[in-house]
Each structure stands twice: as structure tokens, then as C-alpha cells.
N, C-alpha and C positions, 0 to 999 in steps of 0.2 A: 888456366886449365878449364875445359868445358865442364858444365854442370854434370853431364852424364858420366864424365870421367871421374869426377869427385865421388859420385854415388857409387860407381863401380869399385873404386878403391876402398871406400868405406865398407862395402859388403864383403870384400875379400877377408876382412878381419872380424866380421860379425860372428859372435859365438852362436853355434848351431847345436840344437838338441834334437835328435831323431829318436822317437819313442815307439817301440814295437809293443803292441798290446791288443787284447781282444775286446777292450772297452775304450775306444778312442774318445768317446763323448765325455768320459769322466773328467777329462782335462780342460774342457772348454770353459767352464765357469771360473775355476781357480786361476787359470793362466790368462783370463780376460780382464782381471780386476787388479786394482792397486798398483804396486810398484812393478810387478811382472807385466801386467797389461800395458802400462805406460812404456816400459822398456821395449816391448814388442812393437808398439805404435811408432816409436822413435827409431826402430830398426837397429837397436843396440844388441838384441838377441833374436834368434829365430827358433821357433819351436814347431816341429812337425810330428804328427802322429801317423802311425802305419797300422792299419787293421790286420792283424795276423791272419784272420779268416780269408782275407783276400789273396793269401799265398797258399791256401790249400787247393789241391787239384781235383778233389772229388766233388760230386754234385751237392753233397751235404756240407761242404766247407769244414771238414773235420780237422781239428787242430790238436786233439788229444786222444789217448787210448789207454787201455788197461795196462798196468805195469807187469813186465816179465817177472816171474817168480811169485806172483800173487801179491795181495795186499789191498788195502782200502784205497778208494779214490781213483782219480785219473791223472795221467802224466802228459804234459805238453810234448808234442812230437818234434823231432829234430828237423824233419824236412821243411815244413813251412817256415820255421825260424831261419834255416839256412837260406831259403829263397828270399826272405825279407831282408836279411843282412847283405846278401849279394846285390840286391837291387839298390839298397841305400849306398853301398860302396860304389857301384857302377855309375850311379847318378851324381855322386859327390864330386866336387871340384877340389876337395881338400886332400892334401898328401896323406898317405897312410900313417906317417909318423906324427901327424897332427890330429889323429883320430884315436879315441879310446872307446872300446866297446865293453859295456858293463851289464852283468846279469844280477838282478836282485834276488837274493837267496838267503834263507835262514842260516845257512852254514858259511855265509860270506864274512869278510872282514868288517868289523863294526865301523860305521862311518863317523868321521870326526871333522872338526873344523879344518884340521891340517889336510885331510883328504880333499875337502872343498877347495882349499888353496892350491893343492897339487893339481887337481883336475881342471882348475880354471886356466891352466897353462895350455890346455888343448883347445884347438879351434872347433872341433866337432866331438860331441859326446853322443854315442849311440847306446840307448838304454833299453834293455830287454826285460819286460815285466812278466814274471812267472805267475802261474795261477794253478788252481786245483791242488793236487798232492805234490806237485813239483814239476821239474823240467828234465827231459831226457839228459843224462849226464854227458852225452856226447857233445852237447852244446857247450858246457863248461870246459870240456877237454879240448875242443877244437875251434870254437867260433868266437870266444870272448876273451878279453884281456884280464878281467878280474871279476870276482863276485863280491857284492857288497850287501851288508845287512844294516838296518838302521836301529837295531836294538834286540835285546834278548826276549822277544815275544813273537807270537805267531799272528800274521795278517792273512787276509784272504787272497791277497795278490800283491804284485809289485808296483801297482799304480801309485799308492801313497808314498812309498819310498822314492819313486821317480819324481814326484812333486817336491819332496824334501830336497833331493839332490839338485834339481833344476833351480829351486828357490835359493838355496845356500850358495851355489856357484854363481848364479846370475848377479847376486848382490855384490860380488867381487869385481864385476865388469865395470870398466870406467864409464861413468855417466849414469849408471843405473840408480845409484843412490844420489840424492841431491847434494850430500856432503860426504866426501871421502872419509872424514873423521868418524863418521857413524860406525862403519864396520871395524875400524881400527880400535875403537873403544869398547866394542861389544864383548859379551862373554865369549870365552874360548878363543879369542883372537890373539893379538901380539904378545901380551904379558903371560898368557896361560892361566890367568885368574878369571873368575867370574866377574861380570860387570858390577860396578858400584851401584848403590841405590839412587834412584832418580826422583825428583820432586818438582812440582809446578804450582802455579797459583790455584787457590788462595794460600796465603802464608799460614793461616790457622783455620782448621775445620773440625768441628766437634771437639775442640780443645786439643786436637792433634796438630802439633807444630812441626814446621820445617826445621831441620837442624840449623842452629844459629850460624855455624861456620859457612853455610852456603849463602848467607845473606851478608857476609862480612866484606865481600869485594876483594879479599886477599887471595889472589889466584894461586900463589904458592902454597898457602895453607889449605886451600880447597883441594888442590891436586894431591897433597899429602894425605888428607882425610879420605879422599876417594880411593887412593891406593890401599890404605889401611882397611877400608870397608871391603874392598875386593878380596883381600887376603882372608878376612873373616868369613866372607861368603864361601870361599874355597874350602875353608876348614869345616864347614857345616856338612859337606857331602862326603 
């Protein structure tokens, strides 16, 4: 098989993230570093940002307006979001069944590791970042598949939640982590328990010692100890 054919086949299955935001530059630093940055360089994942203001049709690039019925703050308009999502859909080579469109919202379903695993099955994730007082409800009603929140607190926008989702889903992609065992043993993964405590060299520091069981070389006993510690961590929350 020719090299260009191999490259093409690889990219068919590359995980794609399409992010709609009014602050696309926010993502440059985080997604250019560490594990996510290396995964992008290796073309294991693809992350594209779309400036919502580019889909406004007036000369002032207006993407928000005052809420009907009164109230504080501004609301993101439905029209530019509609046009952004239409362009992403029309430009995509991904089947609609392999695409999931998500709006980050304070009233959305709380994001969990199980959601990350579920969303990792999609080839393309389209992420809409809210801002200001909220997003015109017609977006949630007609343009997206689900609303997600990352916690019971208020943020100034959906950009940080988008980073959280991209990071957590990307880690589940084959080849992104150097060792597949890493995400299997992590907190909230297979067992449902929190991760066990980890230690490294030196063995003793300031009279703080590594648990002797970890130095024993008995892998069965170590596994049992780690499982017990995971259960104890779960009981603390």
C-alpha cells in the first residue's frame, strides 16, 4: 500500500474536535503542550476552533443581544451558532451518526468519566462554548445533541469545560497515552473507585516513608493493597 494511502486511512479514524467559541486563541497554549500537543503532532487527534464572530452577518460582528422578557446580561444569538454548525457539518467527511454536538451549559448533565468513555466512541465531537448570560434556548432545542456541565458552579464561559472534555476524551484514544494501563488504573475508570496512592524515589524523605508493601516485590499483595486503598479513598468522598 502506498504511503499516501496509509496516511489517508489513518486520518479517516482520527478523532476530531470542532470547537465553536468567541475566544479561539484561549485554546492555543493548552492544546499545544504536553500529551495533547504530542497527540496533535502525531495526528492521533485533530482540534479545530471556529470563531463565532466570523458567522455574524452585520458589520459589528454581533453574536449576542439582550434577553426577551428583560433581565441582566446578554444572550448568545441563535443565527451565528446555526451558521457555524452548518459549515462544520457541510465541511465534514464524517457521517452524521459518528458526530455528536454538545453545548456547555450550567443546566446540562454533569460530565463524568463514563461520559468521556461514551463520547470517545464518536469520530467527531462538535463543542459549542456558551458565554455571557447564556445561549438562546433554540440552540439547545434544535441544534445540539446534549448539554453538558462540568460541575455545580458558574464559569464565565464554555471554553474551560471544552478543554476538560477534549482532554478527558483524548486520553482514551489509542496511542495518546504512552501506556494504555495508565487510564485503566486512573480514578473513576474501570473499577469505579478512586485511584490508589502513588509513591516514587526516594524511599525516605524527612522521615516520611514509602509503605513497605510497595517495596516487597510481591505483586499479588501489592495489587490487594492498592485495591484496598482505592476503596478507602472512595469512602472519604
